C-alpha positions as a Markdown table, in Angstrom:
| # | Residue | x | y | z |
|---|---|---|---|---|
| 1 | Met | -17.7 | -6.7 | 26.2 |
| 2 | Gln | -20.0 | -4.1 | 24.6 |
| 3 | Arg | -18.1 | -1.7 | 22.4 |
| 4 | Val | -18.6 | 2.0 | 23.0 |
| 5 | Ile | -18.1 | 4.5 | 20.3 |
| 6 | Ile | -17.4 | 8.0 | 21.5 |
| 7 | Ile | -18.6 | 10.8 | 19.2 |
| 8 | Ile | -17.2 | 14.3 | 19.8 |
| 9 | Ile | -18.7 | 17.3 | 18.0 |
| 10 | Ile | -16.3 | 20.1 | 17.3 |
| 11 | Lys | -18.0 | 23.4 | 16.4 |
| 12 | Ser | -16.4 | 26.4 | 14.8 |
| 13 | Glu | -17.9 | 29.4 | 13.0 |
| 14 | Asn | -18.7 | 27.8 | 9.7 |
| 15 | Val | -18.1 | 24.0 | 9.9 |
| 16 | Arg | -18.9 | 21.0 | 12.0 |
| 17 | Lys | -17.0 | 17.8 | 11.9 |
| 18 | Thr | -17.6 | 14.6 | 13.8 |
| 19 | Phe | -15.0 | 12.1 | 15.0 |
| 20 | His | -15.8 | 8.4 | 15.2 |
| 21 | Gly | -12.8 | 7.4 | 17.3 |
| 22 | Leu | -10.0 | 8.7 | 15.1 |
| 23 | Thr | -12.1 | 8.9 | 11.9 |
| 24 | Leu | -13.1 | 12.4 | 10.8 |
| 25 | Ile | -16.6 | 12.7 | 9.3 |
| 26 | Phe | -17.8 | 15.8 | 7.4 |
| 27 | Pro | -21.3 | 17.2 | 7.1 |
| 28 | Lys | -23.4 | 16.2 | 4.2 |
| 29 | Ser | -23.5 | 18.5 | 1.2 |
| 30 | Ala | -25.6 | 18.6 | -2.0 |
| 31 | Glu | -22.5 | 17.4 | -3.9 |
| 32 | Ser | -21.7 | 14.6 | -1.6 |
| 33 | Glu | -25.3 | 13.3 | -1.6 |
| 34 | Ser | -25.6 | 13.6 | -5.4 |
| 35 | Leu | -22.3 | 11.7 | -6.0 |
| 36 | Ala | -23.0 | 9.1 | -3.4 |
| 37 | Ser | -26.4 | 8.4 | -5.0 |
| 38 | Lys | -25.0 | 8.3 | -8.5 |
| 39 | Tyr | -22.1 | 5.9 | -7.7 |
| 40 | Ala | -23.8 | 3.9 | -4.9 |
| 41 | Tyr | -21.5 | 4.8 | -2.1 |
| 42 | Asp | -22.3 | 5.6 | 1.5 |
| 43 | Glu | -22.4 | 9.4 | 1.8 |
| 44 | Trp | -19.9 | 9.7 | 4.6 |
| 45 | Leu | -17.2 | 8.2 | 2.4 |
| 46 | Val | -17.8 | 10.5 | -0.5 |
| 47 | Ser | -17.9 | 13.6 | 1.7 |
| 48 | Arg | -14.4 | 12.7 | 2.8 |
| 49 | Phe | -13.1 | 12.1 | -0.7 |
| 50 | Leu | -14.3 | 15.7 | -1.5 |
| 51 | Glu | -11.9 | 17.0 | 1.1 |
| 52 | Tyr | -8.7 | 15.7 | -0.5 |
| 53 | Val | -9.1 | 13.7 | -3.7 |
| 54 | Pro | -8.5 | 15.8 | -6.9 |
| 55 | Arg | -11.3 | 15.7 | -9.5 |
| 56 | Val | -13.6 | 13.6 | -7.4 |
| 57 | Glu | -16.1 | 12.6 | -10.1 |
| 58 | Asp | -13.3 | 11.5 | -12.4 |
| 59 | Phe | -12.0 | 9.5 | -9.5 |
| 60 | Leu | -15.4 | 7.8 | -8.7 |
| 61 | Ser | -16.0 | 7.1 | -12.4 |
| 62 | Lys | -12.6 | 5.4 | -12.8 |
| 63 | Met | -13.3 | 3.3 | -9.7 |
| 64 | Glu | -16.4 | 1.9 | -11.6 |
| 65 | Arg | -14.0 | 0.1 | -14.0 |
| 66 | Leu | -11.7 | -2.8 | -13.2 |
| 67 | Pro | -8.2 | -1.4 | -12.7 |
| 68 | Thr | -5.4 | -1.9 | -15.2 |
| 69 | Gln | -3.7 | -5.3 | -14.7 |
| 70 | Tyr | 0.1 | -5.3 | -14.4 |
| 71 | Ile | 2.6 | -8.0 | -14.4 |
| 72 | Arg | 6.1 | -7.7 | -12.9 |
| 73 | Val | 8.9 | -9.5 | -14.8 |
| 74 | Asn | 10.8 | -11.9 | -12.5 |
| 75 | Thr | 14.4 | -11.1 | -13.6 |
| 76 | Leu | 15.6 | -14.0 | -11.3 |
| 77 | Lys | 14.3 | -16.3 | -14.0 |
| 78 | Thr | 14.0 | -14.4 | -17.3 |
| 79 | Ser | 14.5 | -11.0 | -19.0 |
| 80 | Arg | 11.7 | -8.6 | -19.9 |
| 81 | Gln | 12.4 | -9.1 | -23.7 |
| 82 | Glu | 12.2 | -12.9 | -23.4 |
| 83 | Leu | 8.9 | -12.7 | -21.4 |
| 84 | Glu | 7.4 | -10.2 | -23.8 |
| 85 | Asn | 8.2 | -12.4 | -26.8 |
| 86 | Arg | 6.7 | -15.5 | -25.1 |
| 87 | Leu | 3.5 | -13.7 | -24.1 |
| 88 | Arg | 3.0 | -11.8 | -27.4 |
| 89 | Ser | 3.3 | -15.1 | -29.3 |
| 90 | Lys | 0.2 | -16.2 | -27.3 |
| 91 | Gly | -1.7 | -13.0 | -28.2 |
| 92 | Phe | -1.0 | -10.8 | -25.2 |
| 93 | Glu | -0.8 | -7.1 | -25.8 |
| 94 | Leu | 1.6 | -5.4 | -23.4 |
| 95 | Arg | 2.9 | -1.9 | -22.8 |
| 96 | Asn | 5.8 | -0.4 | -20.9 |
| 97 | Thr | 5.3 | 1.5 | -17.6 |
| 98 | Ile | 7.5 | 3.9 | -15.6 |
| 99 | Met | 9.2 | 0.9 | -14.1 |
| 100 | Pro | 11.3 | -1.3 | -16.4 |
| 101 | Glu | 10.3 | -4.5 | -14.6 |
| 102 | Val | 6.5 | -3.8 | -14.8 |
| 103 | Leu | 4.3 | -4.3 | -17.9 |
| 104 | Ala | 0.7 | -3.3 | -18.3 |
| 105 | Val | -1.6 | -5.9 | -19.8 |
| 106 | Asn | -3.8 | -4.3 | -22.5 |
| 107 | Lys | -5.2 | -7.6 | -23.8 |
| 108 | Ala | -5.0 | -11.1 | -22.5 |
| 109 | Pro | -6.4 | -14.0 | -24.5 |
| 110 | Leu | -6.4 | -16.1 | -21.3 |
| 111 | Ala | -6.2 | -15.5 | -17.6 |
| 112 | Thr | -2.8 | -14.1 | -16.7 |
| 113 | Gly | -2.7 | -16.5 | -13.7 |
| 114 | Ala | -3.2 | -19.6 | -16.0 |
| 115 | Thr | -0.2 | -19.3 | -18.4 |
| 116 | Thr | 2.8 | -21.6 | -18.4 |
| 117 | Glu | 4.9 | -18.6 | -17.9 |
| 118 | Tyr | 3.1 | -17.6 | -14.7 |
| 119 | Leu | 3.3 | -21.2 | -13.3 |
| 120 | Leu | 7.0 | -21.2 | -14.0 |
| 121 | Gly | 7.4 | -18.0 | -12.0 |
| 122 | Leu | 8.5 | -15.9 | -14.9 |
| 123 | Tyr | 6.2 | -13.1 | -13.8 |
| 124 | Tyr | 4.1 | -12.0 | -10.8 |
| 125 | Ile | 0.7 | -10.4 | -11.1 |
| 126 | Gln | 1.2 | -7.2 | -9.1 |
| 127 | Asp | -0.2 | -3.7 | -9.2 |
| 128 | Leu | 2.2 | -0.9 | -10.3 |
| 129 | Gly | 1.5 | 0.9 | -7.0 |
| 130 | Ser | 2.7 | -2.1 | -5.1 |
| 131 | Cys | 5.9 | -2.2 | -7.2 |
| 132 | Leu | 6.5 | 1.5 | -6.6 |
| 133 | Ala | 6.5 | 0.9 | -2.9 |
| 134 | Val | 9.3 | -1.7 | -3.2 |
| 135 | Asp | 11.2 | 0.6 | -5.5 |
| 136 | Ala | 11.0 | 3.4 | -2.9 |
| 137 | Leu | 12.4 | 1.0 | -0.3 |
| 138 | Gly | 15.7 | 1.2 | -2.1 |
| 139 | Val | 17.2 | -2.2 | -1.3 |
| 140 | Ala | 20.7 | -3.2 | -2.4 |
| 141 | Glu | 22.5 | -6.6 | -2.6 |
| 142 | Gly | 23.7 | -8.1 | 0.6 |
| 143 | Gln | 21.4 | -6.2 | 2.9 |
| 144 | Ala | 19.3 | -7.5 | 5.8 |
| 145 | Val | 15.6 | -6.8 | 5.2 |
| 146 | Leu | 12.5 | -7.2 | 7.4 |
| 147 | Asp | 9.0 | -7.5 | 5.8 |
| 148 | Val | 6.6 | -6.9 | 8.7 |
| 149 | Ala | 3.3 | -7.9 | 7.0 |
| 150 | Ala | 4.5 | -10.0 | 4.1 |
| 151 | Ala | 1.7 | -12.2 | 2.6 |
| 152 | Pro | 0.9 | -13.0 | -0.1 |
| 153 | Gly | 4.5 | -12.3 | -1.1 |
| 154 | Gly | 4.4 | -9.9 | -4.0 |
| 155 | Lys | 6.6 | -7.3 | -2.4 |
| 156 | Thr | 8.8 | -9.8 | -0.7 |
| 157 | Thr | 9.6 | -11.6 | -4.0 |
| 158 | Phe | 10.3 | -8.2 | -5.7 |
| 159 | Ile | 12.7 | -7.3 | -2.9 |
| 160 | Ala | 14.5 | -10.6 | -3.4 |
| 161 | Gln | 14.6 | -9.9 | -7.1 |
| 162 | Lys | 16.1 | -6.4 | -6.6 |
| 163 | Met | 18.7 | -8.0 | -4.2 |
| 164 | Asn | 19.5 | -10.6 | -6.8 |
| 165 | Asn | 18.8 | -13.3 | -4.2 |
| 166 | Thr | 21.7 | -12.1 | -2.0 |
| 167 | Gly | 21.5 | -10.9 | 1.7 |
| 168 | Ser | 18.6 | -12.1 | 3.8 |
| 169 | Ile | 14.9 | -11.3 | 4.1 |
| 170 | Ile | 12.8 | -12.1 | 7.1 |
| 171 | Ala | 9.1 | -12.2 | 6.2 |
| 172 | Leu | 6.4 | -12.2 | 8.9 |
| 173 | Glu | 2.9 | -13.6 | 8.5 |
| 174 | Pro | 0.8 | -14.7 | 11.5 |
| 175 | Asn | -1.9 | -16.6 | 9.5 |
| 176 | Gly | -0.8 | -20.2 | 8.7 |
| 177 | Arg | -2.9 | -20.5 | 5.5 |
| 178 | Arg | -1.5 | -17.2 | 4.1 |
| 179 | Ala | 2.0 | -18.2 | 5.1 |
| 180 | Arg | 1.7 | -21.5 | 3.2 |
| 181 | Ser | 0.4 | -19.6 | 0.1 |
| 182 | Met | 3.3 | -17.2 | 0.4 |
| 183 | Ser | 5.8 | -20.1 | 0.5 |
| 184 | Phe | 4.4 | -21.3 | -2.8 |
| 185 | Asn | 4.9 | -17.9 | -4.4 |
| 186 | Ile | 8.5 | -17.7 | -3.1 |
| 187 | Met | 9.3 | -21.1 | -4.5 |
| 188 | Arg | 7.6 | -20.4 | -7.8 |
| 189 | Cys | 9.6 | -17.2 | -8.2 |
| 190 | Gly | 12.9 | -19.0 | -7.4 |
| 191 | Val | 13.6 | -17.0 | -4.3 |
| 192 | Tyr | 16.0 | -18.5 | -1.8 |
| 193 | Asn | 17.2 | -15.7 | 0.4 |
| 194 | Thr | 13.9 | -15.4 | 2.4 |
| 195 | Ser | 12.7 | -17.0 | 5.6 |
| 196 | Ile | 9.0 | -16.9 | 6.5 |
| 197 | Phe | 8.1 | -16.7 | 10.2 |
| 198 | Arg | 4.6 | -17.4 | 11.3 |
| 199 | Met | 4.6 | -14.4 | 13.6 |
| 200 | Asp | 2.6 | -11.2 | 14.1 |
| 201 | Gly | 4.5 | -8.0 | 13.2 |
| 202 | Leu | 3.9 | -6.8 | 16.7 |
| 203 | Gln | 6.4 | -9.3 | 17.8 |
| 204 | Ala | 9.2 | -8.2 | 15.4 |
| 205 | Ser | 11.4 | -6.9 | 18.2 |
| 206 | Lys | 11.9 | -10.5 | 19.4 |
| 207 | Phe | 14.5 | -10.9 | 16.7 |
| 208 | Glu | 16.7 | -8.5 | 18.8 |
| 209 | Met | 18.5 | -7.3 | 15.6 |
| 210 | Lys | 18.5 | -4.3 | 13.4 |
| 211 | Phe | 17.8 | -4.3 | 9.6 |
| 212 | Asp | 19.1 | -2.1 | 6.7 |
| 213 | Arg | 15.6 | -1.9 | 5.3 |
| 214 | Val | 12.2 | -2.5 | 6.9 |
| 215 | Leu | 9.0 | -2.7 | 4.9 |
| 216 | Leu | 5.6 | -2.2 | 6.6 |
| 217 | Asp | 2.9 | -2.6 | 4.0 |
| 218 | Ala | 0.4 | -2.2 | 6.8 |
| 219 | Pro | -3.0 | -4.0 | 7.1 |
| 220 | Cys | -5.5 | -1.4 | 6.2 |
| 221 | Ser | -9.2 | -0.8 | 5.3 |
| 222 | Cys | -8.5 | -1.3 | 1.6 |
| 223 | Glu | -10.3 | 1.8 | 0.3 |
| 224 | Gly | -7.8 | 1.8 | -2.6 |
| 225 | Val | -9.1 | -1.4 | -4.0 |
| 226 | Ile | -12.8 | -0.6 | -4.1 |
| 227 | Ala | -12.7 | -1.1 | -7.8 |
| 228 | Lys | -11.9 | -4.8 | -7.2 |
| 229 | Asp | -14.5 | -5.2 | -4.4 |
| 230 | Ile | -17.5 | -2.9 | -4.9 |
| 231 | Thr | -19.1 | -4.1 | -1.7 |
| 232 | Arg | -16.7 | -1.8 | 0.1 |
| 233 | Lys | -18.7 | 1.1 | -1.2 |
| 234 | Thr | -21.3 | 0.4 | 1.6 |
| 235 | Ser | -19.8 | -2.2 | 3.9 |
| 236 | His | -16.8 | 0.0 | 4.7 |
| 237 | Thr | -17.3 | 1.9 | 8.0 |
| 238 | Pro | -15.6 | 4.6 | 10.0 |
| 239 | Gln | -14.9 | 2.0 | 12.6 |
| 240 | Asp | -12.9 | 0.1 | 10.1 |
| 241 | Val | -10.6 | 3.1 | 9.6 |
| 242 | Asp | -10.4 | 3.7 | 13.3 |
| 243 | Tyr | -9.4 | 0.1 | 14.0 |
| 244 | Cys | -6.8 | 0.0 | 11.3 |
| 245 | Ser | -5.3 | 3.3 | 12.3 |
| 246 | Arg | -4.8 | 2.2 | 15.9 |
| 247 | Met | -3.2 | -1.1 | 14.8 |
| 248 | Gln | -0.9 | 0.8 | 12.3 |
| 249 | Asp | 0.3 | 3.1 | 15.1 |
| 250 | Lys | 1.5 | 0.1 | 17.0 |
| 251 | Leu | 3.1 | -1.6 | 14.1 |
| 252 | Ile | 5.0 | 1.4 | 12.8 |
| 253 | Glu | 6.5 | 2.1 | 16.2 |
| 254 | Ile | 7.8 | -1.4 | 16.5 |
| 255 | Ala | 9.0 | -1.4 | 12.8 |
| 256 | Ala | 10.9 | 1.8 | 13.4 |
| 257 | Arg | 12.8 | 0.3 | 16.3 |
| 258 | Cys | 14.0 | -2.5 | 14.0 |
| 259 | Val | 15.8 | -0.2 | 11.6 |
| 260 | Lys | 19.6 | 0.3 | 11.8 |
| 261 | Pro | 20.8 | 3.8 | 12.3 |
| 262 | Ser | 20.5 | 5.7 | 8.9 |
| 263 | Gly | 18.4 | 2.8 | 7.6 |
| 264 | Ile | 15.1 | 3.1 | 5.8 |
| 265 | Leu | 11.5 | 2.2 | 6.9 |
| 266 | Leu | 9.0 | 2.1 | 4.1 |
| 267 | Tyr | 5.4 | 2.5 | 5.1 |
| 268 | Ser | 2.6 | 1.9 | 2.7 |
| 269 | Thr | -1.1 | 1.1 | 2.6 |
| 270 | Cys | -3.8 | 0.6 | -0.1 |
| 271 | Ser | -6.1 | 3.0 | 1.6 |
| 272 | Phe | -6.9 | 6.6 | 0.8 |
| 273 | Ala | -7.8 | 7.4 | 4.5 |
| 274 | Pro | -5.5 | 10.1 | 6.0 |
| 275 | Glu | -6.1 | 8.5 | 9.4 |
| 276 | Glu | -4.3 | 5.4 | 8.1 |
| 277 | Asn | -1.6 | 7.3 | 6.2 |
| 278 | Glu | -0.5 | 10.9 | 7.1 |
| 279 | Met | -1.8 | 10.8 | 10.6 |
| 280 | Val | 0.1 | 7.6 | 11.4 |
| 281 | Ile | 3.3 | 9.1 | 10.1 |
| 282 | Asp | 2.7 | 12.4 | 11.8 |
| 283 | Arg | 2.2 | 10.8 | 15.2 |
| 284 | Leu | 5.4 | 8.8 | 14.7 |
| 285 | Leu | 7.3 | 12.0 | 13.9 |
| 286 | Gln | 6.0 | 13.6 | 17.0 |
| 287 | Lys | 7.1 | 10.7 | 19.2 |
| 288 | Ser | 10.5 | 10.2 | 17.4 |
| 289 | Gly | 13.0 | 13.0 | 16.9 |
| 290 | Asn | 15.3 | 10.9 | 14.7 |
| 291 | Ile | 13.0 | 10.2 | 11.7 |
| 292 | Thr | 12.8 | 12.2 | 8.5 |
| 293 | Val | 10.4 | 11.7 | 5.5 |
| 294 | Glu | 12.4 | 11.5 | 2.3 |
| 295 | Pro | 11.0 | 12.2 | -1.2 |
| 296 | Val | 9.7 | 9.3 | -3.4 |
| 297 | Arg | 10.9 | 9.7 | -6.9 |
| 298 | His | 7.8 | 8.5 | -8.8 |
| 299 | Gly | 4.4 | 10.0 | -8.8 |
| 300 | Ser | 3.1 | 13.6 | -8.9 |
| 301 | Arg | 0.8 | 13.8 | -5.8 |
| 302 | Gly | 2.5 | 14.4 | -2.4 |
| 303 | Gly | 1.1 | 13.5 | 0.9 |
| 304 | Leu | -1.4 | 15.7 | 2.7 |
| 305 | Thr | -0.2 | 18.4 | 5.1 |
| 306 | Lys | -3.7 | 19.3 | 6.1 |
| 307 | Phe | -7.0 | 17.4 | 6.5 |
| 308 | Gly | -10.1 | 19.0 | 8.1 |
| 309 | Asp | -8.8 | 20.8 | 11.1 |
| 310 | Trp | -5.7 | 18.7 | 11.3 |
| 311 | Thr | -2.3 | 20.1 | 10.2 |
| 312 | Phe | 0.5 | 17.6 | 9.7 |
| 313 | Asp | 4.3 | 17.9 | 9.8 |
| 314 | His | 5.4 | 19.7 | 6.6 |
| 315 | Gln | 7.6 | 16.7 | 5.7 |
| 316 | Leu | 4.5 | 14.8 | 4.8 |
| 317 | Lys | 4.6 | 16.5 | 1.4 |
| 318 | Asn | 7.5 | 14.1 | 0.6 |
| 319 | Ala | 5.2 | 11.1 | 0.8 |
| 320 | Leu | 3.3 | 9.8 | -2.2 |
| 321 | Arg | -0.4 | 9.4 | -2.9 |
| 322 | Leu | -1.4 | 7.3 | -6.0 |
| 323 | Tyr | -4.9 | 7.7 | -7.4 |
| 324 | Pro | -6.6 | 5.5 | -10.0 |
| 325 | His | -7.7 | 8.3 | -12.2 |
| 326 | Ile | -4.3 | 10.1 | -12.2 |
| 327 | Asp | -1.7 | 7.3 | -11.9 |
| 328 | Asp | -3.7 | 4.3 | -13.4 |
| 329 | Thr | -3.0 | 2.2 | -10.3 |
| 330 | Thr | -5.1 | 1.0 | -7.4 |
| 331 | Gly | -5.1 | 3.5 | -4.5 |
| 332 | Phe | -1.8 | 3.7 | -2.6 |
| 333 | Phe | 0.1 | 5.7 | 0.0 |
| 334 | Ile | 3.9 | 5.4 | 0.2 |
| 335 | Ala | 6.2 | 7.1 | 2.8 |
| 336 | Arg | 10.0 | 6.6 | 2.8 |
| 337 | Leu | 11.3 | 7.2 | 6.4 |
| 338 | Arg | 15.0 | 7.6 | 7.2 |
| 339 | Val | 15.7 | 6.5 | 10.8 |
| 340 | Asn | 18.8 | 8.5 | 11.9 |
């Protein structure tokens, strides 16, 4: 079947914007063309960054460098002090972060994925932003947790760690290869309160049960990790954003129905696109009168309450945006939702 893209032009007195499906495109400007040329991006993407990213040129410059590497201490198997001692004896230079379980790697004499400590499961290579998402979920021992899009398992194993291997975690992954890879990570980290189901998150309601905590780290267009994959500067398209946003709408509605009364749904992406973040939450709030957005304790940049001609629910200011040049993480969006 041939795909049809509907383009709607909305005119006002001073501005014109174009929608590719759900994706908002802004007119070219001298600044967007100059920055796109300097940093080798498609112009449509830079023109959008100019609408909501603070200090855009600092942002684009930071994305030219590989992001800081972080490791998360697996306290199921070791302590932070013991791991630091072991790695420093091998020549690693580490520094503390805002999370006690997470260390930044300033210098590594060998690949962090090739050490004995890594193979023993004493740590997990995981971005600080990803760890902050799990922290915002706020799990406790003995709870029932659903991880809707779980592979490769970084967040799942951190949840198990925070629960001290108590309670139960159901982790969903439809791809067989990724599910097998995840099972290796779970075994390596000494996690035994988790069951992996080869199942699409859209089928989560088949469990016919409610969970204390639900994590939806939604499949996304991955704008936040361009620094790791520079091909996304030009291969990324508005249609990617549109496709992901529509899928995220479906997933978050199902995920919300799986939460116990007064439980928490944590929504996150590694995308900067408002269509994949604030717009998804805003549409959910419009449909559901029993959901509130709670503040996230770390980070300084709240969610957007306006983008282009769109105005979002004021509660979106309680969400969190992580930017590489401000937070020294990959790009991340985190929203903590209380289902009343």
